[in-house]
C-alpha positions in Angstrom: 0.0 0.0 0.0 2.7 2.5 1.0 4.6 1.7 -2.2 1.6 2.4 -4.4 1.1 5.7 -2.6 4.7 6.8 -3.1 4.6 5.9 -6.8 1.4 7.8 -7.2 3.0 10.8 -5.6 6.1 10.6 -7.8 4.1 10.3 -11.0 1.3 12.8 -10.2 3.5 15.4 -8.6 5.4 16.0 -11.8 2.4 18.1 -12.8 3.3 17.5 -16.5 1.2 16.5 -19.4 2.6 13.4 -21.3 4.1 14.2 -24.7 1.4 14.7 -27.4 -1.4 14.7 -24.9 -3.9 17.5 -24.7 -5.4 16.9 -21.2 -3.6 17.5 -17.9 -2.7 14.4 -16.0 -5.1 12.5 -13.8 -4.9 10.1 -11.0 -7.6 7.5 -10.3 -7.1 5.6 -7.1 -9.5 2.6 -6.6 -9.9 0.7 -3.4 -11.6 -2.7 -3.4 -12.9 -3.5 0.1 -12.4 -7.1 1.4 -10.8 -8.3 -1.8 -8.1 -11.0 -1.5 -5.8 -11.4 -4.5 -6.1 -15.1 -4.8 -9.8 -14.9 -5.7 -9.0 -12.8 -8.9 -8.7 -14.7 -12.1 -5.7 -12.6 -13.0 -3.9 -13.9 -10.0 -4.5 -17.6 -11.0 -8.0 -18.2 -9.5 -9.8 -20.8 -11.6 -13.1 -19.0 -11.6 -13.4 -16.0 -14.1 -14.1 -13.4 -11.5 -12.2 -10.3 -12.8 -12.0 -9.8 -16.5 -11.8 -6.0 -16.3 -9.1 -6.1 -13.7 -7.3 -8.8 -15.7 -7.4 -6.5 -18.8 -6.1 -3.6 -16.7 -3.2 -5.7 -15.6 -2.3 -6.7 -19.1 -2.2 -3.1 -20.1 -0.1 -2.1 -17.1 1.6 -3.7 -14.1 0.4 -6.4 -11.7 2.1 -6.8 -8.4 2.3 -10.4 -7.2 3.1 -9.7 -3.6 1.2 -6.7 -2.1 0.2 -6.5 1.5 -2.3 -4.2 3.3 -1.2 -2.4 6.4 -4.1 -3.8 8.3 -6.9 -6.4 8.0 -9.4 -3.6 8.7 -10.8 -0.9 6.4 -10.2 2.3 8.5 -6.6 1.6 9.4 -5.7 0.4 5.9 -7.2 3.5 4.2 -5.5 5.8 6.7 -2.2 4.2 5.7 -3.1 4.5 2.0 -3.7 8.2 2.4 -0.8 9.1 4.7 1.9 6.4 4.0 2.2 6.0 7.8 1.8 2.7 9.6 -1.3 2.4 11.9 0.6 3.0 15.1 1.9 6.3 13.7 -1.3 7.7 12.3 -3.4 6.4 15.2 -6.2 4.7 13.3 -5.6 1.3 14.8 -9.2 0.1 14.4 -12.4 1.2 12.7 -14.3 4.1 14.1 -11.3 6.1 15.1 -10.6 9.5 13.5 -7.6 10.3 11.4 -6.1 13.4 13.0 -5.9 16.6 11.0 -2.1 16.9 11.8 -1.4 14.0 9.4 -1.1 15.2 5.8 -2.9 13.2 3.3 -2.4 12.4 -0.4 -5.4 14.5 -1.3 -3.9 17.5 0.6 -0.6 17.1 -1.1 -2.1 16.9 -4.5 -4.5 19.8 -3.9 -1.5 21.9 -3.1 -0.2 21.1 -6.5 -3.4 22.4 -8.2 -5.1 19.0 -8.5 -8.9 19.0 -8.4 -9.7 16.4 -5.8 -12.8 14.2 -5.3 -13.8 11.0 -3.6 -16.7 8.6 -3.9 -16.8 6.0 -1.1 -19.2 3.2 -0.6 -19.4 2.6 3.2 -20.0 4.4 6.4 -16.7 3.1 7.6 -15.0 5.8 5.5 -17.5 8.6 6.5 -15.9 12.0 6.4 -16.4 12.3 10.2 -13.5 9.9 10.6 -11.1 12.3 8.9 -10.9 10.6 5.5 -12.2 13.6 3.7 -9.1 15.7 4.4 -7.9 17.4 1.2 -10.9 16.5 -1.0 -12.9 19.3 -2.7 -15.8 16.8 -3.0 -16.3 13.8 -0.7 -19.3 11.8 -1.6 -20.3 9.7 1.4 -24.1 10.1 1.1 -25.9 6.8 1.0 -29.6 6.1 0.3 -31.6 3.0 1.3 -32.4 1.8 -2.2 -28.7 1.5 -3.0 -27.7 -0.3 0.2 -26.9 -3.9 1.1 -26.4 -3.4 4.8 -29.0 -2.1 7.2 -27.8 -1.0 10.7 -28.7 2.0 12.9 -25.5 2.0 15.0 -21.9 1.1 14.2 -18.9 1.4 16.5 -20.9 3.6 18.9 -22.0 6.0 16.1 -25.5 6.5 14.9 -25.9 5.6 11.2 -28.3 8.1 9.7 -29.7 6.9 6.4 -27.9 3.9 5.0 -24.6 2.1 5.7 -23.3 1.5 2.2 -24.1 1.6 -1.5 -23.6 -0.9 -4.3 -20.7 -0.6 -6.7 -22.8 0.2 -9.8 -24.2 3.3 -8.1 -20.6 4.2 -6.9 -19.4 4.1 -10.5 -22.2 6.3 -11.8 -21.5 8.9 -9.1 -17.8 8.9 -10.0 -18.6 9.2 -13.7 -21.0 12.0 -12.9 -18.2 13.9 -11.2 -15.9 13.4 -14.2 -18.6 14.5 -16.6 -20.1 17.5 -14.7 -17.6 18.8 -12.1 -14.1 18.0 -13.4 -12.2 21.1 -14.6 -10.6 20.1 -17.9 -7.9 22.7 -17.4 -6.6 21.2 -14.2 -5.1 17.8 -13.3 -7.5 15.7 -11.1 -7.3 13.1 -8.4 -10.3 10.9 -8.0 -10.5 8.3 -5.2 -13.2 5.6 -5.6 -14.0 3.0 -3.0 -16.1 -0.2 -3.6 -17.5 -2.0 -0.6 -19.3 -4.9 -2.3 -17.2 -8.0 -1.5 -17.9 -7.5 2.2 -20.2 -9.7 4.2 -23.1 -10.5 3.7 -22.1 -11.6 0.1 -25.3 -10.5 -1.6 -24.5 -9.4 -5.1 -27.3 -8.6 -7.6 -28.2 -11.0 -10.4 -26.7 -12.4 -12.5 -23.7 -12.3 -10.2 -25.5 -13.8 -7.2 -26.0 -17.2 -8.9 -23.2 -17.1 -11.4 -20.8 -19.4 -9.5 -23.3 -21.0 -7.1 -25.2 -22.4 -10.1 -22.1 -24.5 -10.9 -22.1 -26.2 -7.6 -23.5 -29.8 -7.1 -26.6 -30.3 -5.0 -24.4 -31.7 -2.2 -22.3 -28.5 -1.9 -21.6 -27.4 1.6 -22.8 -24.1 3.1 -19.2 -22.9 3.0 -18.9 -23.7 -0.7 -22.0 -21.6 -1.3 -20.7 -18.7 0.7 -17.5 -18.8 -1.2 -19.4 -18.8 -4.5 -21.4 -15.8 -3.4 -18.2 -14.0 -2.3 -16.8 -14.7 -5.8 -20.0 -13.3 -7.2 -19.4 -10.1 -5.3 -15.9 -9.8 -6.7 -17.3 -10.4 -10.2 -19.9 -7.7 -9.6 -17.4 -5.1 -8.4 -15.2 -6.0 -11.4 -18.2 -5.2 -13.6 -18.8 -1.9 -11.8 -15.1 -0.9 -12.1 -15.3 -1.8 -15.8 -18.1 0.8 -16.2 -15.8 3.4 -14.6 -12.9 2.5 -16.8 -15.0 2.6 -19.9 -16.3 6.0 -19.0 -12.7 7.2 -18.5 -12.0 6.0 -22.0 -15.0 7.7 -23.5 -14.0 11.0 -22.0 -10.6 10.7 -23.6 -8.8 10.5 -20.3 -7.5 7.0 -20.3 -4.1 7.9 -21.9 -3.3 10.7 -19.4 -4.6 9.1 -16.2 -2.6 6.9 -13.9 -5.0 4.2 -12.6 -4.1 2.4 -9.3 -6.3 -0.4 -8.0 -5.6 -2.0 -4.6 -7.5 -4.1 -2.1 -7.8 -2.6 1.4 -7.6 -6.1 3.0 -8.7 -9.6 2.3 -11.1 -12.1 3.8 -11.0 -15.3 5.8 -13.0 -18.0 4.2 -12.4 -20.7 6.9 -8.8 -21.4 5.8 -7.8 -21.0 9.5 -11.2 -21.5 11.0 -12.2 -17.8 10.6 -14.9 -16.3 8.4 -14.3 -12.6 7.9 -11.5 -10.2 8.7 -10.0 -7.8 11.2 -9.3 -10.5 13.8 -6.3 -12.2 12.2 -3.3 -11.6 10.0 -3.1 -14.7 7.9 -2.2 -14.3 4.2 -5.9 -14.4 3.2 -6.6 -11.3 5.4 -3.7 -9.0 4.2 -2.5 -10.1 0.8 -4.3 -7.9 -1.7 -4.3 -7.1 -5.4 -2.3 -4.1 -6.6 -2.5 -3.0 -10.3 -1.2 0.1 -12.1 -1.8 1.3 -15.6 
């Protein structure tokens, strides 16, 4: 994670337009929540879960060994934004606030004239926890019809409205910003976070049944859970594909550095644990990292 952040800074801070390009440079940083690399087809997984990510990797660079700073969303994103380890930035668990004293990637880029925007997909990254530092626009507004999780309280905080939004709605909001609010005369930094592979593994059709339909009638409950988790990854890959296609249609693909990383993985009972944040086995912290 820290390596991807530093490379992004080096490339984006140059503030230069690539030779022959008309548009200023852009940086699109994508975070895939709860996505372990060994469940992406481009990382050798037998199910075809990630065709758009695989295509991105073929056009750029795929890192085989990338590790998240934490097996939890808040701490991992605080590290992604600051290049500091959790004990240094202080967000050692979800629900803690990133202190304003820590300079973020968005703040550094905004100081270099970058227009900055973020579209997140979970209350875990609500601006109240400090993740909006440096963003001109920080979209953390969720509505019930776009949600998969319904809770009224989380980590001691009241959840007004909804807890999350599906990836297709996230992509549309990100594209709306690119179409309607991006200043074509300035470089841009757009951060997009997708929450979908998180429990309770409930992707929309046709992704919900895509892999479960392949299972025999005798398949275990765990086999079915894993199939739905893979369906979530396939769905978020589809949503990301919409965003990348929109970037292409706007003529921004050639001048935009795209970075895609997982924030952490997921235990699928390899060590007797379903979920994350409570262990540091490979499945919890080894994540995809792609650059184009």
